[in-house]
Steps between C-alpha positions, in 0.01 A plus 500: 500500500787735579650443155166596343481811717854610413417593137174658609680722750755603238225580251315703761818687595569579135145624449526718811832645383358580157194660657714697743711645219 
């Protein structure tokens, strides 16, 4: 489950960074 959450977290972080900029 953690492995599946890892990519999701990264995707969310990327989306947040793009939205922040």
